[in-house]
Structure formats: structure tokens, C-alpha cells
C-alpha positions in Angstrom: -67.4 -64.2 -77.6 -64.7 -66.5 -76.3 -63.7 -67.2 -79.8 -63.0 -63.6 -80.2 -61.0 -63.5 -77.1 -59.0 -66.6 -78.1 -58.0 -64.9 -81.4 -57.0 -61.7 -79.6 -54.8 -63.7 -77.3 -53.2 -65.5 -80.2 -52.5 -62.2 -81.9 -51.0 -60.8 -78.8 -48.8 -63.8 -78.4 -47.6 -63.7 -82.0 -46.7 -60.0 -81.6 -44.9 -60.7 -78.3 -42.8 -63.5 -80.0 -41.7 -61.1 -82.8 -40.2 -58.5 -80.2 -36.3 -58.9 -80.2 -34.9 -60.0 -76.9 -33.1 -56.6 -76.6 -36.3 -54.6 -76.6 -37.8 -56.7 -73.7 -35.5 -54.8 -71.3 -36.7 -51.4 -72.6 -40.4 -52.6 -72.4 -39.8 -53.8 -68.8 -38.2 -50.4 -67.8 -41.0 -48.6 -69.4 -43.5 -50.6 -67.4 -41.7 -50.2 -64.2 -41.5 -46.4 -64.7 -45.2 -46.3 -65.5 -46.0 -48.4 -62.3 -43.8 -46.2 -60.2 -45.4 -43.0 -61.5 -49.0 -44.3 -60.8 -47.9 -45.4 -57.3 -46.3 -42.0 -56.7 -49.3 -40.0 -57.9 -52.1 -42.0 -56.3 -50.7 -43.6 -53.2 -48.0 -41.3 -51.7 -49.4 -38.5 -49.6 -47.4 -35.2 -48.9 -46.3 -34.5 -45.3 -48.2 -31.8 -43.4 -45.0 -29.9 -43.2 -45.0 -29.5 -46.9 -48.4 -27.8 -46.8 -47.5 -25.4 -44.2 -46.1 -22.0 -45.0 -42.4 -21.9 -44.7 -42.0 -18.2 -43.8 -43.6 -16.4 -40.9 -45.6 -13.3 -41.2 -42.8 -11.3 -39.7 -40.3 -12.6 -42.2 -42.6 -11.5 -45.0 -43.1 -8.1 -43.5 -39.3 -7.7 -43.0 -38.6 -8.7 -46.6 -41.3 -6.1 -47.8 -39.8 -3.4 -45.7 -36.4 -4.1 -47.3 -37.8 -4.1 -50.7 -39.4 -0.7 -50.1 -36.2 0.7 -48.7 -34.4 -0.5 -51.9 -37.1 1.0 -54.2 -36.8 4.3 -52.4 -33.0 4.3 -52.8 -33.4 3.5 -56.5 -36.0 6.2 -56.9 -33.8 8.8 -55.3 -30.9 7.7 -57.7 -33.1 8.0 -60.7 -34.5 11.5 -59.7 -31.0 12.7 -59.2 -30.0 11.2 -62.7 -32.8 13.3 -64.2 -35.3 10.5 -65.0 -38.2 12.0 -63.1 -39.6 15.5 -62.7 -39.8 16.9 -59.2 -43.6 16.4 -59.0 -43.4 12.8 -60.1 -40.5 12.1 -57.6 -42.5 13.7 -54.8 -45.6 11.7 -55.6 -43.8 8.4 -55.8 -41.7 9.2 -52.8 -44.8 9.9 -50.6 -46.5 6.8 -51.9 -43.5 4.6 -50.9 -43.2 6.3 -47.5 -46.9 5.7 -46.8 -46.5 2.1 -47.8 -43.4 1.8 -45.5 -45.2 3.3 -42.6 -48.0 0.8 -43.1 -45.5 -2.1 -43.2 -43.6 -0.8 -40.2 -47.0 -0.5 -38.2 -47.8 -4.1 -39.1 -44.4 -5.1 -38.0 -45.1 -3.5 -34.7 -48.3 -5.2 -34.3 -46.8 -8.6 -35.1 -43.8 -8.1 -32.7 -46.2 -6.9 -30.0 -48.4 -10.0 -30.3 -45.3 -12.2 -30.2 -44.1 -10.5 -27.0 -45.1 -12.5 -24.0 -46.0 -10.3 -21.0 -45.9 -11.8 -17.4 -49.4 -12.4 -15.9 -50.6 -12.2 -12.5 -51.0 -9.6 -9.7 -49.0 -6.5 -10.0 -46.2 -6.1 -7.4 -47.0 -3.6 -4.5 -44.6 -1.1 -5.9 -46.6 -0.7 -9.1 -50.0 -0.4 -7.4 -49.1 2.7 -5.7 -48.6 1.3 -2.3 -47.2 3.6 0.5 
């Protein structure tokens, strides 16, 4: 067993001695790149902020509202250009209006939940005091 290892070691040394000096730099750079890649993959952990969503629910809803508005404008333009029949236009317009109403209702819910109301006893004027 040790004879086999000795032969393998001698073959490796002969192969290394046959590499021109200019290629040692390239081999060293490749080894350094491989080591850096391994360290990055296995030892560097992402920050918690990288895993958190970057947009709030309200931002997403506002973007969706704007998209629906743009789609309705485009639909109206294409209807006037003659691309859609009146029944198709009405069907798609009603669908988009329903979707817009649902998004606006969600926006209202989100903004209501974000609004902070004062707590504590009501003032005497609001309780109906004489």
C-alpha cells in the first residue's frame, strides 16, 4: 500500500516539475478562486434584511391599482380603435372594474389598520355629557 502511495507521489512530483513557470501563476489564481468560491458558498450567511420583503403590502396594492388603471385606459383606446366588439369591451371593462374595486377595498383595509387611533377614556363632550 505504501509503495503505491510512493509511486503516486513520485508521478505527481514529475508532473509538477514539467509545468512551465508561467502556468504556476494561472494555477495559483484558479486555486484561489476555487477556495474563495467554496468559502462564499459554505461560510458566508446572508443578512436577515436580505431575506425580508423589500416592499410593503400597501406598495404592492398601489402598484396593482396603477396597473389596472393603465389596463383600463389601454382597453378603452383599443375599443375606440375597433379592436373589440361592444360586448367584449363591456365584459373586460366590468371585470377590470371589479378587480379595481377589490384592490381599493384592500387598500382601505391596509390604511385603516396602519392608522393609529388614540386610546383611553372618551372626553366628556363625546359621551353626551350635559
